[in-house]
N, CA, C and O of each residue as an XYZ file, in Angstrom:
632
protein
N       0.846     -1.193      0.000
C       0.000      0.000      0.000
C       0.886      1.249      0.000
O       1.835      1.354      0.778
N       0.562      2.179     -0.874
C       1.355      3.408     -0.982
C       0.993      4.362      0.159
O      -0.159      4.435      0.588
N       1.992      5.082      0.632
C       1.786      6.089      1.668
C       0.998      7.246      1.068
O       1.353      7.751      0.003
N      -0.077      7.673      1.745
C      -0.875      8.797      1.247
C      -0.188     10.103      1.597
O       0.257     10.308      2.726
N      -0.108     10.981      0.610
C       0.456     12.308      0.831
C      -0.695     13.296      1.050
O      -1.860     12.963      0.831
N      -0.359     14.496      1.479
C      -1.389     15.529      1.641
C      -2.109     15.804      0.332
O      -3.316     16.044      0.320
N      -1.369     15.770     -0.769
C      -1.987     15.988     -2.083
C      -3.062     14.931     -2.336
O      -4.161     15.256     -2.786
N      -2.747     13.674     -2.048
C      -3.723     12.603     -2.252
C      -4.948     12.798     -1.364
O      -6.077     12.572     -1.798
N      -4.720     13.220     -0.113
C      -5.847     13.465      0.801
C      -6.726     14.616      0.293
O      -7.951     14.561      0.408
N      -6.103     15.649     -0.262
C      -6.871     16.778     -0.809
C      -7.673     16.320     -2.025
O      -8.846     16.668     -2.157
N      -7.055     15.548     -2.910
C      -7.782     15.021     -4.073
C      -8.954     14.157     -3.614
O     -10.038     14.221     -4.195
N      -8.742     13.348     -2.570
C      -9.834     12.536     -2.009
C     -10.962     13.435     -1.494
O     -12.137     13.172     -1.751
N     -10.598     14.490     -0.771
C     -11.589     15.395     -0.179
C     -12.457     16.042     -1.257
O     -13.657     16.231     -1.056
N     -11.862     16.378     -2.387
C     -12.594     16.997     -3.489
C     -13.212     15.947     -4.428
O     -13.786     16.284     -5.463
N     -13.082     14.681     -4.047
C     -13.620     13.563     -4.835
C     -13.098     13.572     -6.276
O     -13.840     13.338     -7.230
N     -11.813     13.846     -6.395
C     -11.143     13.836     -7.699
C     -10.428     12.503     -7.848
O      -9.579     12.146     -7.032
N     -10.776     11.779     -8.888
C     -10.129     10.489     -9.142
C      -8.687     10.703     -9.556
O      -8.367     11.650    -10.273
N      -7.821      9.812     -9.097
C      -6.405      9.890     -9.461
C      -5.778      8.511     -9.359
O      -6.282      7.615     -8.683
N      -4.661      8.377    -10.055
C      -3.801      7.199     -9.899
C      -2.567      7.698     -9.169
O      -2.196      8.865     -9.294
N      -1.939      6.832     -8.420
C      -0.711      7.243     -7.735
C       0.435      6.340     -8.148
O       0.252      5.168     -8.474
N       1.612      6.921     -8.123
C       2.825      6.219     -8.509
C       3.900      6.490     -7.459
O       3.933      7.550     -6.834
N       4.766      5.515     -7.289
C       5.900      5.695     -6.393
C       7.181      5.332     -7.139
O       7.244      4.331     -7.852
N       8.180      6.157     -6.959
C       9.503      5.855     -7.508
C      10.549      5.951     -6.387
O      11.724      6.225     -6.633
N      10.091      5.719     -5.160
C      10.933      5.837     -3.964
C      12.183      4.963     -4.057
O      13.273      5.406     -3.695
N      12.038      3.744     -4.532
C      13.163      2.796     -4.561
C      14.028      2.914     -5.805
O      14.693      1.955     -6.197
N      14.020      4.096     -6.430
C      14.815      4.296     -7.645
C      15.820      5.427     -7.412
O      15.801      6.095     -6.379
N      16.684      5.618     -8.386
C      17.654      6.714     -8.323
C      17.174      7.932     -9.104
O      17.938      8.875     -9.312
N      15.908      7.919     -9.539
C      15.383      9.012    -10.362
C      15.399     10.327     -9.595
O      14.947     10.408     -8.453
N      15.930     11.354    -10.249
C      15.981     12.682     -9.640
C      15.269     13.696    -10.540
O      14.353     14.390    -10.100
N      15.693     13.775    -11.785
C      15.100     14.756    -12.703
C      13.719     14.277    -13.148
O      13.377     13.100    -13.033
N      12.946     15.222    -13.655
C      11.618     14.878    -14.153
C      11.660     13.858    -15.274
O      10.813     12.967    -15.341
N      12.649     13.986    -16.159
C      12.785     13.039    -17.271
C      13.089     11.643    -16.738
O      12.575     10.652    -17.258
N      13.929     11.562    -15.696
C      14.239     10.259    -15.082
C      13.005      9.662    -14.422
O      12.771      8.456    -14.502
N      12.211     10.516    -13.764
C      10.975     10.039    -13.127
C      10.025      9.486    -14.190
O       9.461      8.406    -14.017
N       9.850     10.218    -15.281
C       8.978      9.750    -16.367
C       9.461      8.409    -16.899
O       8.654      7.513    -17.146
N      10.775      8.263    -17.077
C      11.335      7.013    -17.596
C      11.104      5.855    -16.630
O      10.703      4.768    -17.045
N      11.355      6.087    -15.347
C      11.177      5.042    -14.320
C       9.712      4.599    -14.239
O       9.419      3.423    -14.023
N       8.800      5.558    -14.417
C       7.364      5.245    -14.351
C       6.808      4.752    -15.689
O       5.625      4.433    -15.801
N       7.685      4.693    -16.709
C       7.279      4.272    -18.055
C       6.143      5.148    -18.588
O       5.159      4.658    -19.142
N       6.314      6.460    -18.399
C       5.297      7.416    -18.831
C       5.889      8.370    -19.863
O       7.100      8.588    -19.912
N       5.017      8.926    -20.677
C       5.390      9.901    -21.685
C       5.883     11.174    -20.983
O       5.127     11.767    -20.213
N       7.128     11.613    -21.226
C       7.636     12.813    -20.554
C       6.858     14.086    -20.898
O       6.953     15.082    -20.181
N       6.096     14.057    -21.982
C       5.250     15.209    -22.317
C       3.993     15.254    -21.444
O       3.321     16.283    -21.369
N       3.677     14.130    -20.782
C       2.481     14.038    -19.941
C       2.818     14.182    -18.456
O       1.922     14.342    -17.626
N       4.104     14.126    -18.123
C       4.553     14.284    -16.743
C       4.980     15.744    -16.568
O       5.858     16.230    -17.280
N       4.352     16.433    -15.619
C       4.566     17.864    -15.449
C       5.334     18.185    -14.176
O       5.166     17.536    -13.144
N       6.185     19.212    -14.278
C       6.893     19.716    -13.105
C       6.223     21.021    -12.679
O       5.632     21.733    -13.491
N       6.329     21.310    -11.398
C       5.725     22.500    -10.818
C       6.823     23.494    -10.495
O       7.753     23.188     -9.749
N       6.712     24.684    -11.061
C       7.727     25.723    -10.887
C       7.098     26.943    -10.220
O       6.025     27.394    -10.622
N       7.760     27.465     -9.216
C       7.243     28.622     -8.492
C       8.111     29.832     -8.837
O       9.340     29.768     -8.797
N       7.448     30.924     -9.175
C       8.137     32.126     -9.630
C       7.674     33.347     -8.840
O       6.671     33.315     -8.126
N       8.433     34.410     -8.994
C       8.055     35.698     -8.419
C       8.214     36.752     -9.507
O       9.161     36.722    -10.293
N       7.276     37.676     -9.532
C       7.318     38.733    -10.547
C       8.048     39.956    -10.006
O       8.350     40.053     -8.817
N       8.317     40.870    -10.902
C       8.961     42.129    -10.516
C       8.088     42.875     -9.504
O       8.601     43.609     -8.660
N       6.763     42.683     -9.594
C       5.829     43.339     -8.672
C       5.675     42.555     -7.363
O       4.826     42.881     -6.533
N       6.502     41.522     -7.190
C       6.555     40.691     -5.965
C       5.331     39.791     -5.783
O       5.012     39.397     -4.661
N       4.647     39.466     -6.883
C       3.544     38.497     -6.830
C       4.104     37.129     -7.202
O       5.013     37.021     -8.024
N       3.551     36.088     -6.588
C       3.999     34.728     -6.859
C       3.058     34.053     -7.845
O       1.844     34.257     -7.822
N       3.660     33.238     -8.716
C       2.905     32.473     -9.703
C       3.461     31.058     -9.757
O       4.650     30.828     -9.539
N       2.573     30.117    -10.054
C       2.965     28.718    -10.216
C       2.776     28.352    -11.681
O       1.758     28.680    -12.291
N       3.765     27.674    -12.232
C       3.695     27.221    -13.619
C       3.911     25.722    -13.646
O       4.761     25.193    -12.930
N       3.139     25.041    -14.476
C       3.300     23.599    -14.675
C       3.662     23.359    -16.132
O       2.920     23.725    -17.042
N       4.818     22.736    -16.333
C       5.283     22.450    -17.689
C       5.729     20.996    -17.769
O       6.129     20.412    -16.762
N       5.663     20.408    -18.965
C       6.138     19.029    -19.116
C       7.609     18.926    -18.710
O       8.386     19.855    -18.927
N       7.979     17.799    -18.125
C       9.377     17.601    -17.705
C      10.326     17.606    -18.896
O      11.533     17.791    -18.736
N       9.780     17.402    -20.084
C      10.597     17.391    -21.299
C      10.860     18.796    -21.838
O      11.594     18.961    -22.812
N      10.263     19.804    -21.207
C      10.362     21.178    -21.708
C      10.876     22.117    -20.613
O      11.047     21.729    -19.457
N      11.116     23.366    -21.021
C      11.541     24.402    -20.089
C      10.549     25.555    -20.116
O       9.944     25.849    -21.146
N      10.393     26.201    -18.964
C       9.531     27.373    -18.882
C      10.197     28.548    -19.600
O      11.373     28.839    -19.382
N       9.432     29.211    -20.451
C       9.896     30.422    -21.122
C       9.472     31.593    -20.223
O       8.284     31.907    -20.134
N      10.429     32.232    -19.564
C      10.122     33.291    -18.602
C       9.467     34.504    -19.259
O       8.674     35.198    -18.622
N       9.789     34.766    -20.524
C       9.143     35.889    -21.229
C       7.668     35.583    -21.478
O       6.806     36.439    -21.279
N       7.386     34.358    -21.915
C       5.987     33.970    -22.133
C       5.234     33.942    -20.800
O       4.063     34.317    -20.730
N       5.919     33.496    -19.749
C       5.309     33.444    -18.415
C       4.918     34.851    -17.961
O       3.812     35.064    -17.465
N       5.823     35.799    -18.132
C       5.537     37.183    -17.745
C       4.383     37.741    -18.582
O       3.484     38.401    -18.061
N       4.426     37.465    -19.883
C       3.395     37.984    -20.783
C       2.006     37.475    -20.384
O       1.060     38.261    -20.327
N       1.869     36.193    -20.112
C       0.537     35.635    -19.821
C       0.020     36.026    -18.438
O      -1.158     35.829    -18.138
N       0.885     36.575    -17.602
C       0.447     37.048    -16.280
C       0.392     38.574    -16.241
O       0.125     39.163    -15.193
N       0.644     39.207    -17.379
C       0.702     40.662    -17.531
C       1.698     41.303    -16.562
O       1.462     42.396    -16.047
N       2.791     40.623    -16.328
C       3.879     41.144    -15.498
C       5.008     41.593    -16.414
O       5.135     41.107    -17.538
N       5.835     42.531    -15.926
C       6.984     42.988    -16.718
C       8.036     41.900    -16.817
O       8.618     41.681    -17.880
N       8.278     41.217    -15.701
C       9.246     40.121    -15.720
C       8.946     39.150    -14.586
O       8.328     39.497    -13.579
N       9.406     37.924    -14.791
C       9.208     36.844    -13.821
C      10.518     36.089    -13.713
O      11.234     35.916    -14.699
N      10.820     35.644    -12.509
C      12.009     34.810    -12.322
C      11.672     33.689    -11.350
O      10.726     33.783    -10.568
N      12.461     32.635    -11.417
C      12.279     31.511    -10.500
C      12.606     31.985     -9.079
O      13.514     32.795     -8.889
N      11.867     31.481     -8.079
C      12.234     31.830     -6.709
C      13.471     31.027     -6.324
O      13.772     29.998     -6.930
N      14.160     31.494     -5.343
C      15.347     30.789     -4.860
C      14.916     29.542     -4.096
O      13.886     29.549     -3.422
N      15.699     28.478     -4.200
C      15.362     27.199     -3.551
C      15.059     27.358     -2.074
O      14.145     26.717     -1.553
N      15.827     28.217     -1.387
C      15.640     28.380      0.062
C      14.295     29.043      0.399
O      13.835     28.951      1.537
N      13.666     29.706     -0.571
C      12.369     30.357     -0.357
C      11.198     29.401     -0.572
O      10.078     29.687     -0.150
N      11.449     28.275     -1.224
C      10.370     27.373     -1.606
C       9.622     26.789     -0.409
O       8.395     26.868     -0.356
N      10.333     26.212      0.543
C       9.684     25.577      1.701
C       8.869     26.571      2.533
O       7.704     26.293      2.818
N       9.432     27.721      2.937
C       8.619     28.641      3.736
C       7.394     29.171      2.987
O       6.351     29.413      3.594
N       7.520     29.349      1.674
C       6.425     29.905      0.875
C       5.334     28.872      0.592
O       4.145     29.167      0.717
N       5.747     27.649      0.207
C       4.774     26.660     -0.280
C       4.528     25.502      0.678
O       3.472     24.871      0.633
N       5.497     25.223      1.544
C       5.410     24.029      2.391
C       6.034     22.817      1.726
O       6.012     21.720      2.284
N       6.585     23.005      0.545
C       7.197     21.910     -0.203
C       8.686     22.156     -0.400
O       9.156     23.293     -0.374
N       9.422     21.052     -0.598
C      10.846     21.157     -0.897
C      11.064     20.938     -2.387
O      10.208     20.389     -3.080
N      12.216     21.373     -2.864
C      12.581     21.203     -4.272
C      12.540     19.713     -4.625
O      13.131     18.889     -3.927
N      11.843     19.377     -5.707
C      11.726     17.986     -6.130
C      10.443     17.324     -5.634
O      10.097     16.225     -6.067
N       9.743     17.996     -4.728
C       8.488     17.449     -4.203
C       7.394     18.492     -4.184
O       6.449     18.392     -3.402
N       7.516     19.501     -5.046
C       6.562     20.618     -5.063
C       5.370     20.270     -5.951
O       5.527     19.842     -7.094
N       4.183     20.463     -5.396
C       2.941     20.206     -6.122
C       2.106     21.481     -6.132
O       2.177     22.264     -5.185
N       1.322     21.706     -7.176
C       0.447     22.884     -7.169
C      -0.700     22.712     -6.167
O      -1.319     23.692     -5.752
N      -0.975     21.475     -5.785
C      -2.058     21.159     -4.849
C      -1.491     21.113     -3.437
O      -0.481     20.454     -3.187
N      -2.140     21.814     -2.518
C      -1.750     21.717     -1.118
C      -0.682     22.687     -0.663
O      -0.113     22.516      0.415
N      -0.400     23.699     -1.459
C       0.553     24.713     -1.012
C      -0.054     25.464      0.176
O      -1.272     25.472      0.360
N       0.799     26.090      0.973
C       0.336     26.863      2.128
C      -0.704     27.900      1.715
O      -1.653     28.173      2.449
N      -0.512     28.466      0.538
C      -1.425     29.456     -0.022
C      -1.551     29.130     -1.502
O      -0.577     28.710     -2.126
N      -2.726     29.315     -2.068
C      -2.851     29.057     -3.508
C      -2.467     30.309     -4.280
O      -2.858     31.424     -3.935
N      -1.701     30.096     -5.317
C      -1.231     31.177     -6.175
C      -1.820     30.984     -7.569
O      -2.191     29.869     -7.938
N      -1.909     32.075     -8.351
C      -2.349     31.900     -9.734
C      -1.466     30.837    -10.404
O      -0.240     30.867    -10.294
N      -2.114     29.910    -11.091
C      -1.406     28.777    -11.684
C      -1.642     28.748    -13.187
O      -2.775     28.835    -13.659
N      -0.543     28.623    -13.927
C      -0.619     28.538    -15.385
C      -0.065     27.172    -15.785
O       1.057     26.811    -15.432
N      -0.866     26.431    -16.520
C      -0.482     25.103    -16.988
C      -0.216     25.197    -18.487
O      -0.999     25.788    -19.230
N       0.889     24.612    -18.920
C       1.200     24.657    -20.341
C       0.047     24.061    -21.142
O      -0.515     23.027    -20.779
N      -0.287     24.727    -22.226
C      -1.415     24.343    -23.083
C      -1.305     22.898    -23.576
O      -2.317     22.280    -23.906
N      -0.091     22.357    -23.630
C       0.091     20.982    -24.105
C      -0.618     19.971    -23.206
O      -0.850     18.835    -23.619
N      -0.963     20.369    -21.984
C      -1.699     19.465    -21.092
C      -3.046     19.078    -21.698
O      -3.581     18.008    -21.410
N      -3.583     19.951    -22.531
C      -4.877     19.678    -23.174
C      -4.786     18.524    -24.182
O      -5.812     18.021    -24.640
N      -3.564     18.106    -24.526
C      -3.380     16.975    -25.449
C      -3.629     15.637    -24.767
O      -3.666     14.601    -25.430
N      -3.801     15.650    -23.445
C      -3.946     14.409    -22.680
C      -5.224     14.436    -21.848
O      -5.688     15.501    -21.439
N      -5.788     13.254    -21.602
C      -6.952     13.158    -20.716
C      -6.535     13.439    -19.276
O      -7.307     13.992    -18.494
N      -5.295     13.049    -18.931
C      -4.775     13.252    -17.584
C      -3.335     13.721    -17.674
O      -2.668     13.530    -18.691
N      -2.855     14.345    -16.585
C      -1.430     14.654    -16.481
C      -0.909     14.078    -15.170
O      -1.670     13.828    -14.235
N       0.385     13.875    -15.125
C       1.043     13.323    -13.941
C       1.886     14.438    -13.340
O       2.605     15.137    -14.053
N       1.792     14.601    -12.013
C       2.547     15.650    -11.340
C       2.871     15.211     -9.917
O       2.375     14.189     -9.441
N       3.698     15.984     -9.254
C       4.162     15.612     -7.917
C       3.002     15.469     -6.941
O       2.064     16.267     -6.937
N       3.089     14.444     -6.123
C       2.102     14.226     -5.062
C       2.523     14.949     -3.785
O       1.973     14.693     -2.714
N       3.496     15.849     -3.898
C       3.876     16.671     -2.763
C       4.981     16.106     -1.899
O       5.288     16.640     -0.834
N       5.572     15.024     -2.363
C       6.651     14.397     -1.613
C       7.564     13.705     -2.619
O       7.092     13.035     -3.537
N       8.865     13.872     -2.441
C       9.800     13.221     -3.358
C       9.534     11.723     -3.354
O       9.421     11.104     -2.296
N       9.437     11.149     -4.546
C       9.190      9.717     -4.676
C       7.749      9.362     -4.987
O       7.427      8.192     -5.191
N       6.873     10.368     -5.025
C       5.452     10.114     -5.257
C       4.886     11.053     -6.311
O       5.176     12.250     -6.321
N       4.075     10.489     -7.197
C       3.414     11.239     -8.258
C       1.940     10.848     -8.280
O       1.573      9.755     -7.847
N       1.105     11.740     -8.783
C      -0.307     11.432     -9.002
C      -0.658     11.759    -10.440
O      -0.040     12.615    -11.073
N      -1.653     11.066    -10.936
C      -2.167     11.294    -12.284
C      -3.636     11.627    -12.160
O      -4.412     10.852    -11.601
N      -4.019     12.783    -12.683
C      -5.411     13.222    -12.579
C      -5.809     13.999    -13.821
O      -4.962     14.461    -14.586
N      -7.121     14.134    -14.007
C      -7.659     14.953    -15.086
C      -7.321     16.407    -14.775
O      -7.730     16.934    -13.741
N      -6.591     17.040    -15.649
C      -6.137     18.403    -15.411
C      -7.303     19.366    -15.209
O      -7.177     20.341    -14.467
N      -8.425     19.107    -15.854
C      -9.587     19.992    -15.709
C     -10.159     19.940    -14.300
O     -10.741     20.919    -13.833
N     -10.000     18.807    -13.616
C     -10.495     18.686    -12.245
C      -9.671     19.514    -11.261
O     -10.136     19.818    -10.162
N      -8.462     19.875    -11.646
C      -7.638     20.698    -10.750
C      -8.273     22.064    -10.518
O      -7.973     22.734     -9.530
N      -9.147     22.474    -11.428
C      -9.823     23.762    -11.269
C     -10.722     23.775    -10.032
O     -11.053     24.846     -9.523
N     -11.115     22.619     -9.552
C     -11.926     22.547     -8.331
C     -11.104     22.958     -7.112
O     -11.648     23.469     -6.133
N      -9.795     22.732     -7.177
C      -8.909     23.017     -6.052
C      -8.169     24.334     -6.255
O      -8.119     25.177     -5.359
N      -7.600     24.498     -7.436
C      -6.822     25.700     -7.756
C      -7.752     26.667     -8.470
O      -7.995     26.518     -9.667
N      -8.262     27.630     -7.775
C      -9.310     28.497     -8.329
C      -8.817     29.363     -9.493
O      -9.539     29.553    -10.472
N      -7.616     29.878     -9.393
C      -7.085     30.789    -10.417
C      -6.128     30.017    -11.310
O      -4.919     29.999    -11.081
N      -6.694     29.375    -12.340
C      -5.901     28.490    -13.200
C      -6.201     28.822    -14.660
O      -7.341     29.108    -15.026
N      -5.168     28.778    -15.477
C      -5.394     28.963    -16.910
C      -4.355     28.164    -17.691
O      -3.334     27.733    -17.156
N      -4.651     27.986    -18.961
C      -3.790     27.215    -19.862
C      -3.203     28.164    -20.904
O      -3.933     28.892    -21.576
N      -1.882     28.147    -21.027
C      -1.194     29.040    -21.969
C       0.010     28.315    -22.554
O       0.479     27.313    -22.012
N       0.497     28.842    -23.668
C       1.757     28.357    -24.255
C       2.872     29.040    -23.480
O       3.109     30.235    -23.657
N       3.567     28.284    -22.613
C       4.573     28.889    -21.731
C       5.935     28.190    -21.809
O       6.801     28.426    -20.967
N       6.124     27.337    -22.809
C       7.407     26.621    -22.884
C       8.298     27.196    -23.976
O       7.829     27.827    -24.923
N       9.593     26.959    -23.816
C      10.593     27.354    -24.804
C      10.392     26.511    -26.041
O      10.191     25.300    -25.948
N      10.444     27.131    -27.175
C      10.257     26.384    -28.439
C      11.537     25.693    -28.821
O      11.590     25.015    -29.848
């Protein structure tokens, strides 16, 4: 039996169906390695990135592990002048998550979330279950029940 994470408990509370995966007993570190270990399409496995704008607002971006966030596109779709990744040491106090185990679900505070438009190519996406070694797969549209301020945009580097 897999250990339930807070993300899984939140998905249960909102009655959102999901599959869970564990890669605890592997050496996988990067998103691409996690996708490979789970035998999943790296375009369907998403990483969660937390950013801060020049105006000091925080935003969450979800992009496929096979791609990189385009900071110019990220700023444009949030109508900010510029956006940058937050420093690793700021992640835990801000979100409650550590690097490598950050999920858009269950953060200390919900932030506007932008999901790469490529997520619409799949019925479900796979993302962190909030703890290193655990992933969940859910219908991306159901995340709107939890993350109120969510939109889909082209935010990856071409």
